[in-house]
N, C-alpha and C positions, 0 to 999 in steps of 0.2 A: 421379297415376294417369291414364293415357291413356284415351281413349274406348273403345278396343277391349277393354281390361281391364274397364271398367265395363259394357260391353255383355254380357260373359260372365257377370257376376254379377247383372245386372239387365236386365229385370224378372224376378222370381222365379216369377211365375204365368203359365202359358201361356194364350194367348187369341188372338182375332182382332184383331191390332193391327199397326201399323208403327212401328218405332223410328226416331227422328230423332237428336237430340243429347242424350245422357243428362245433360249438364250444363245443359241448357236448363230454363226454369222453367214451361213450359206443357204441360198434358195436355189432350187433346181426346177427348170421347165423341161419336160421330156417330150414335148411336141406330140407326135403320134404314137409313142411307145407307152401303151397303157399299163403294162405290168412293171415298168422300170421304177416308178416312184417307191413302191413298197419294197422292192429289192434293195434300192439304195439306202433307204432308211434302216432296213434290217441290218445292213452291213456297216453303217457308219452313222448311227442315230445321234451320237453325242455332238457331231460337228455340223449336222444338217438341220436347219430349222423347219423347212417345209419343202416338199417335192410333189409335183403334180404334172399331169399331161394337159395340153392345150390344143384345141382343134381349130379355133376360129381367130381371125385377125383383128377383131374389134372388141366385143364384150369379154372374150377370154383374156385378152391382153389387159383390159381395164381391171379385171379381177386380180391378176398378178401384181399390177402396179399398186393397188390399194392394200393388198395383203403384205406387201413389202414395206411401204411407207408407214404402215401402222405398227411396225416393229423395228425400232432403231438399231437393234442388234444385227440385223441383216445388212451386210456390206458387200457381199459377192453374189453374183448370179451366174449359174451354169445353164447354158442352153444346149440340149442334146436330143437324141432320139430320132425316130423316123420322120421323114419329111411328110407334111400334109399338103399334097398337091392342090393348087388352086388357092387355098386360103393362106398358105405360107406363114403360119404363126411364128415359126422360129426366125425366119428372115425378117419378119415384121418387128419382132421383139428386139432384135439386134439393131435394126434401123431406128427404132424409137429411142433406144439408148444413145445411139451415135448422133442422131439428127433432131429428135423431138417432133413437135407438131407444127403445122403451118397455121395460117390465120383461120382456116376452115376446120381445124382440128383433125386434119388428115395427117397420117403418120408419114413423114417425109422419107422417100426412098423405098417404101414398102412395095413389094410385088404381089401383095394379097389382093383379093377381089374387092373388098370393101374395107379398107384400112382406116376407119374413122372412129374416133373415140367421142361418142355423144355425151352431152352433159347428163342425160338420164342414167348412164352407167355409174355416175359419181354423185348420186343423190341430187341431181340437177345443179351441181356446182361446176365451176370452171374446170375442165379436164387439165388445163395447163398447170394449174396449181399442184396437182398430184404428179404430173409428168415431170415437172421441174424438180420437185422434191426427190422423185425416183432417180433422176439422172445425177443429182448431187449426192444422194445417199449411197448408191452403188459405186464403189470405186474400182471394181474389177469385174468385167464380164468375160467369162470363159466360153468361147464359141466352139462347141463340139457338135454342131448340127450334123445329123445323119449318122452320128456315132451311137451304136446300140450295144457295144460290148461292155458288159458290166465292169470287168477288171480294168479296162482302159479308162473308163469314166472315173472309177474310184481312184485310180492312180493320179489322175489330174486333180481331183478334189483334194487329195492329201497334200498336194503341193501349194494349195491356197493358203496364204498367210492370214492368220486371224487378226482382224482389225478391231480397234476400239469401237464401241457403239457410236452411232451418229449423234452429234451434240444437240440436235433439236428434239423437241417432244414428239411422241408418236402422232402421226396425222391420220386420224380415223375418218372414214366417210360419214356424212350425216345420215341419220335415220331417214328412211323414205318419208317424204311429206306428201301424203296422198289425201286428196279431198274425199270426205265421206258424205258431204251434203250434195245430193244429185243436182238440185237446182243451181247452186253456186258453181258446182263443178262443170256442168254443161255450158253455163254462161261464160265461165272462165275460158273454156276450150274454144268457144266461138269467137270471143274477143281476141284470143291469142292468134287465131288464124284468119282474122277478118280480111287482111290484105289478099290472101289467097282466095277466100270466098268471093271477094269482089271481082275476081278475074274468072269466075265460073267454076272454080274447084270446090269440091265438097268432100271433106274427110270424115264428116260425122255420119255414122250409120243411121239412116232414116228410120230404122225400126225402133229407135228410142222414142218413148212416148213423150208428147208435148203437153199433156195435161198436168198442170201444176198441183193438182189435188188427187194424186193417185192414192188409193186407200189400201191399207194393209190390215188383214185380219189375223188373229191369233187363235187357231183351233187347238187348244190344249197343248200349246208349245210349238205348233207348226205354223209358220208364217206363210201367208199367201197374199199376193198383190204387190204393188210398188213398181218401180222402174225395171226395165229389162236388165237382168243380170244382178239385181239387188239381192234377191233371194233365189235359191234354186227352184226349178220347176218340180212340183210334187208329182210323183208317179203313182197312179192308182190302178192296181190290178183287179180284174173282174173275176168273181167266183160265184158259184151256185146258179149260173145262167142256164137257160134251156139247152140241153145237150151236154152240160158239164158232167164228166164221168165220175166226179167225186160224189154226186148226188144219187141216192138210191130211190128216193121218192120225193118228187117235186111238190106234191100236195101237202104231205105231212112234214116235209123238211127233214127227212132222214138222210144222213150222209156218212161217208167214211171219214171218221175223225182223224185218223192218222194221216191220211192224204191231205186233209185240210190243214192240219198242223204243219206238215212239211212245207206246203206251199206258202202259207202266210208267214211262217217263221223264216223261211228262206228269203222272202221279200224284205222282212224286217232286217235280216242280217246284211243284205245288200245295201239297204238304206244306211246302216251304220258304217259300212266300209267306205261308201262313196259320199256320205253326208248329203244324200238326196232324200228328203222326206218321202214317206210312203203313206198311202191310204188304201183301205180295203173297200172295193166297190162291190157291194152285195146286190145281186139281182134276184129277186124272189117272184114266184108266180102266184102264191096263195098267202093269205094272212097268217095262217098257222106256221107255214114254212118260214116266212119272214121273221116271225118272232123267234123261232128256234135258231135261225142263222145269226140274228143280231145278238142274241143272248150268248151264243157260243163265241163269236168273234170278239165281242166286248170283253169277255173274260180272258181270251187268249192274247190279245195285243192292246197296247195303249194307243195305237195309231188311229187317226180319224177314220170314220166309216161313212161311206156314201150309200144311202138307202134308195134303191131304184126298183121300179117295177112298171110294166105296161098297164097294170091294174091300179086304179086310184085307191080302192079299199085296202090293197096290200101295202101301198106306200104309206097311207095314213096309219095303218096298224103298226108299221115299222117305226115311224117317227113317234107315235104315241107310246110305244113300248120303250123306246130310247129315253123318253122323258120320265117314264115310271122308274127306270133303273138308274136315273141320274147321270146319263152320258150325253145329254142334248148339246153340251158345249163342244162336243167333238163329232157331231153327226150332221151330214148334209142331206137335205131332201132333194131328190132328183127324179123328175124335174117338173117345172110349171111351164107348159108350152101353149096354153090358151086361156082366154078369159072364161072361166067356168064358175058359175054360181055355186054349184055343188062343191067344187074344190075350195072355193073361197070360204064357204060356210064351215067346211071340215077344218080348215086351218084356223079359222076364227074360234071354233069350239075348243080347239087345242090350246088356245091362247097364243097362237102364232108359232113360228119355227125360228130358231136362231140363225140357221144357214140354209139357203135354198138356191138351186140352180134354175135360172130363168132361161128358157130355150125359145127365143123369138125366131124360129125358122121361117125363112122366106127365100125365094129364088133370086131376089134382087137385093142389092145393098140398101137401097132406099126403103124397100119393104121391111127388111130386117130391122133397120134403125127405127122405123115407125112402130113396129110391133114391140120392140124392146121398151120404148117409151110407154106404150099402152099397158104392157104387162106390169111394169114397175109401178105405174100410176095406179093400177087396179089392186095390186097385192101388197103395196109397201107398208100398210099398217100391220100386216101379219107376217112379214118376212124381215127379220132383223138385219141380216147381212146377205144381200143378193150377190150371186156369182153368175156371170154372163156366159152363155154357150149358145152360139147360133145354130148348132146342129151341123152334121157333116154328111153331105150326099156322097155318092160313090165317085171314085177317081175319074171315071169316064163321063160323069155327069156334072163335072165342075167342082169336085170336092176340094181341090187345092184352094179355090176361092174362099172357102170357109176360114182359112188362116187369115186372109186379109180382113174378112168380116169381123172375126174375133178381135183382131188388133184395133179395128175401127171402133168397135163397141167399147173396149177398155179405154181407148184414148178419149172417147167422148164422155163416158159416164164416170170413169175413174175406178170403177169396181173391179175386183179380181175377175179373171176369166178362166174358163175351162174349155176343153175340146176333146171329143171322142175320136181321136185321130185314127184309131184302128178301123173305124167304119169306112175309111177311104178305099180300102182294098179288101174288105171282108167278103165282098161278093163282086164278081165281074160277069155281068150278064152279056148276052149277045148284043152286038151293036153294029149298025151300018156305017158308023163314022170312025170306029177304031178297030184295029187289028187285035182283038181280045186275046187270041191264042198266042200272039207274040208277046203281049203284055204279061201274060201268065208266066213267061220264061224269065222275066226280069226279077232282080233282087230289089224288092220294094221296101226293104227294112229301113232304108234311110228316112222314110217318112216320120219315124218316131222321134227324130231330133228336131223336126220342124217347129213344134210348139215352143221349144226353148229358144230357138232363133227369133221367134216372133214375140217373145216376152209373155207367153201364155202361162198361167200359174199352175193349172192342174191338167195333167196329161193322162186321160183315161186310155191307157195303152192296149186294152183288150185283156184276153185271158191271163190270169196271174201266173200260169205255168210258163209264160214267156219272160218272166221277170229278169232272169240272169242276162239274157241277150239285150233286153231293153235298157236295163240299168247301165250296162257297159257302154252302150251307144250314147245314152243321154249324158253319162258322166264325161265322156270325151268332149261333147259339145259344151258342157258346163265349164270344162277346163279351158277350152278355146275362148269362150266369152269372158272368163275371168282374166285371161291374158289380154284380151282386147281392151277391156275397160281400165285395166291397170296400166298397160304400156302405151296405149294410144290416147285414151281420154284422161289418164291420170286420176281416175276414180278408184273406188274400192268396193267390192261386194261386202255386204254386212254379215253374210254367213261365213262360217269357218270352212274354207275349202281344204280338203285333204291334200290337194296338189300344191298349195301355196304355203311355204314355210315362213315367209316374212311376216312379222307382226306389224300391222299398219296402224295400231292404236297410237 
């Protein structure tokens, strides 16, 4: 077997290392010296299989162990480089080799902060199996801790006697066994920790939905709905709204095409970078303008479009035009907020709409829930796929409560949910109850991550010109939630996160 083939199969665990010759017998851990691995490999690649730095005394050590035991050629380990205070990975690695693990998988004699090798670091298998193999396979550990001089380290490496490969087969870690079924996964998690739950502990994030019939829609390839974290929150930037400087004439729908292209294509690009789906939220004031906007945006991008207007005639014109040009499968009607015979008849005459946002706004949870049931009962024959949005009052008027309301509606009905989170702080009027001037000095940008935390499917984040800031913020929380569901709940998102390299299939 040639080296290229071996490199493809080994090492099995990703990390901060440089590969030399996989048939060589020496592995090197440089602790806190980040540039040493590359220098060592460059100077003595024929005799070094792998060299890398390590900063932590638990998962970092677990990676080293697995990458060694999966290559029987490695018989010697050199520990060198700068000390990492507090974590003490060098001292911990030496202790592991000399003393192994105790009954709780703690590394005996380690001076690190949390020197424990959890089963999850080893594909949920017993860590002792790997550690015992590591201690048998390595026949010489060269302790050069805190030594950073390249020449001194190399001179010690050259003294190491090359040994025959370990007589046993490579010990590879199992592929991650991650539950993809949310219902089974959540049930398994609760059963696993039942004893702790009975004592009043609760590790399960209560923002996970309990409705077993969560519905997922597919808008021309964009998935919305489902469990919190199952699919990424869709970000919808607003354009052509009243006061939008890209518009030259709001009645006729004349606008600066270059500026519109730049804004929409930038949002598209951010969507591809972070794998967060995007939608274009069109707000038009007049029927002719709406037709012009929809026509142009539909040609420019394949992203779903939200058709919105305070004027019923304009909304209907937009959705009718979308049907005429054959894009109704990626258009959302926004919104239905009251039982209106006129709107009912308009939708009926159109033969209904594929997707529509129902907006059951009310100042109380009970009122909102009741209104949602009434709206859906009234319009369900002419709305194929409802999306729930309770409306968002201003921050100082209880706007944060709309997040709870949205969660409640989705948990009750199972339909995907949307929220115009930008409305929370789009206006801060004078108030006797709040210090508005002080509030204006705050950085309120954190509100844009809240819909993702609450499992809300469409985040209408406001002006599309803010796309870059919003996408970065939401991508950060998507990354955090992906880690939560994989590492805490042992579940997996169904979407392909750009931050996760492991294949969970």
